[in-house]
C-alpha positions in Angstrom: -25.9 50.3 -30.2 -23.6 49.9 -33.2 -21.9 46.7 -34.3 -18.6 48.1 -33.1 -19.9 48.8 -29.6 -21.4 45.3 -29.5 -18.1 43.7 -30.5 -16.2 45.8 -28.0 -18.7 44.9 -25.2 -18.5 41.2 -26.1 -14.7 41.3 -26.2 -14.7 43.0 -22.8 -17.1 40.4 -21.3 -15.1 37.5 -22.7 -11.8 39.0 -21.4 -13.3 39.5 -17.9 -14.8 36.0 -17.9 -11.5 34.5 -18.9 -9.6 36.6 -16.3 -12.1 35.6 -13.5 -12.0 31.9 -14.3 -10.3 29.6 -11.9 -6.7 29.1 -13.0 -5.2 25.6 -12.7 -2.7 25.7 -9.8 0.7 24.4 -10.5 1.5 21.1 -8.7 3.7 21.4 -5.7 7.1 20.2 -6.7 8.6 17.1 -5.1 11.9 15.3 -5.4 11.9 11.6 -5.1 15.3 10.1 -4.1 16.2 6.5 -4.4 17.4 4.4 -1.4 20.9 5.3 -0.5 20.6 8.9 -1.7 21.6 11.5 0.9 21.5 15.3 0.9 20.9 18.1 3.4 17.4 19.6 3.6 16.3 22.6 5.6 12.7 23.6 6.6 11.8 26.8 8.4 8.8 28.0 10.3 8.9 31.4 8.6 10.2 32.8 11.8 13.4 32.1 13.8 13.1 28.3 13.9 14.5 25.8 11.4 14.9 22.0 11.0 17.9 20.8 9.1 18.3 17.1 8.3 19.8 14.6 6.0 17.3 13.1 3.6 18.7 9.6 3.7 20.8 9.5 6.8 21.1 10.4 10.4 22.1 13.8 11.6 25.9 14.0 11.7 26.6 17.7 11.9 26.3 20.3 14.8 23.9 22.4 12.8 21.5 19.6 12.1 18.2 19.2 14.1 15.6 21.6 15.3 16.7 25.1 16.4 14.7 28.1 17.5 16.1 31.5 18.5 19.6 30.2 17.8 19.2 27.5 20.4 19.3 23.7 19.6 16.5 21.6 20.9 16.0 18.4 19.1 18.6 16.5 17.1 16.9 13.4 15.7 15.4 10.1 16.8 16.2 6.5 16.1 13.2 4.3 15.2 12.8 0.6 15.6 9.9 -1.4 14.3 9.4 -4.9 15.8 12.9 -4.7 17.3 14.6 -3.9 14.0 16.4 -0.6 13.3 14.8 1.3 10.3 17.9 2.1 8.3 17.5 5.4 6.5 19.9 4.3 3.8 17.1 1.9 2.7 14.3 4.5 2.7 12.7 5.9 -0.4 12.7 9.7 0.3 10.3 12.3 -1.0 11.2 15.9 -0.5 8.6 18.7 -0.8 8.8 22.3 0.1 6.7 21.8 3.2 7.6 18.3 4.4 9.9 15.3 4.0 8.7 11.6 3.8 10.9 8.6 4.4 9.2 5.4 3.2 10.4 1.9 4.2 8.7 -0.4 1.7 10.0 -3.6 3.3 8.1 -2.7 6.5 5.2 -0.7 5.0 6.1 2.3 7.2 6.4 5.9 6.3 7.7 8.8 8.5 6.7 12.4 7.7 8.7 15.3 9.1 7.3 18.9 8.9 8.1 22.1 10.8 4.9 24.0 11.6 4.7 27.6 10.5 5.0 30.2 13.2 4.8 27.6 16.1 8.4 26.5 16.6 7.2 23.0 16.5 8.3 19.9 14.6 5.6 17.4 13.6 6.6 13.8 13.0 4.0 11.4 11.8 4.7 7.6 11.7 2.3 5.5 9.7 2.2 1.7 9.2 0.1 -0.5 7.0 0.4 -3.2 9.6 0.2 -3.1 13.3 3.7 -2.8 14.7 5.6 -2.3 18.0 7.6 0.9 17.7 10.5 2.0 19.8 11.5 5.7 19.5 14.8 6.9 21.0 15.0 10.7 20.9 18.3 12.5 20.6 18.0 15.9 22.3 20.3 18.9 22.4 20.7 21.7 24.8 19.6 19.8 27.9 18.0 16.8 29.4 15.3 18.2 31.7 12.0 20.0 30.7 13.2 23.2 32.3 16.2 23.3 30.0 13.9 23.9 27.1 11.9 26.8 28.4 12.3 30.2 26.8 13.2 32.8 29.6 12.4 36.5 29.4 9.4 36.2 27.1 
């Protein structure tokens, strides 16, 4: 084997080794909003469902909430902790491409909202650093009985 062939083979091996190495993945971008900040955010299930909300406020528009197949289902909920309303204007909000987190530092509570891909479902996770009594008041759209929310003709 000539020196040129050895150099070419070595270069090829190094090129392949470098190309096969694990690339550092870019961090998932997030936007942190200070308390009192408010903007519209939309999440989709990569199908026909979407959840549109206000980052630092309550839903105030007819197109806000969870919709699937052009039908409204869930608008929002009001959350109380130990009898006190958690005011979204006081929340520290983190927006990511796949979920929204509202943190209430005075209460040690965080609420994470995420629409699940391909399931037409909205997941809401409430976490507290201290044991608390929660009261959740859902605001529904499109009906008030379970039968109002069934998809017909499927």
